[in-house]
C-alpha angles and dihedrals in degrees: 000000000000115000120173132205115202121195115206085026098153099074148354119023092345093055091047090052091051092052093045090052091049090051087059091049094249117152108239139184113209114203127194139137099258127054100206097067089042089057090055091054092046090055087071090072113350092178091061106028122075121184137203126185105212140151106225095196081116133019113286136192112270118179094180106091108206128196093200134035130202109194105203101143111129144158129200104194151119100046125198141097116303095253090061096052117102127217087256090055093051092044089054091056094041094050095051099042102036114011096049089063093039094051092043089057089051088054094055139061096256092195087073094052118105107171139016122192113195121197105230130187137216085227088071088068102028116054115231116207104242098014101076096127090058094043096049094048094045089051088053090050091053091055091044088057091050090053091050090052090050100044107032130060091239133105112246130187132181114212129190107203095186125227105341125188100246137132088260092058091043088059088054092050090050094047116124107255090227090062097038112025093175093056088095087079091064094042088056091051090054093044091053093044093245097132112114123236113254096217092050089052090047092056091048092050093050091049089052093046097049106027107037111104118241095254093054092043093057110122114302139131113251134186121207 
């Protein structure tokens, strides 16, 4: 039976994935740091959605044994050039983008895992002036996913969903230009109605996770 764990499952792409899975009657565990927004997601289908508020800066106890993982946890801030970021700033990005997935895996029986879908970003490959903390940690996550695909008997796919209308991207759009000069790119996407709908992306991701055959799901980078 397919059971899915979604990191960052309280909002944004993660929340949309949780709801799309529930619409297909798939049992899901939504993970995030705060319980209140998780409760709002669970209200969509309380008989199918479980939640757990947890800080995965270290391994935690998880009783829900998933067969699939969607790693959608993400943070946008702090902004600023790399020489202004503190160790604490970089640790914040690293923990959310890399260690959440790493420590989740250490909390599960990985032999039961079948598929891992990792939300990637074009900013992992294209530096953004003022968003270096995000870019560096997402680049590390991309390599982490490659290592998982090489070393574990699990199917892994990186997926770049594009610019999606979420609270994370809204923080980017609202960023002071002095801290994030390249944020104009994202403001222009919003101005020209080019931001993608989160729920539409969630449905597409779930379709990819559940319905792609094993051969096609073998490690690759994919852009929606």
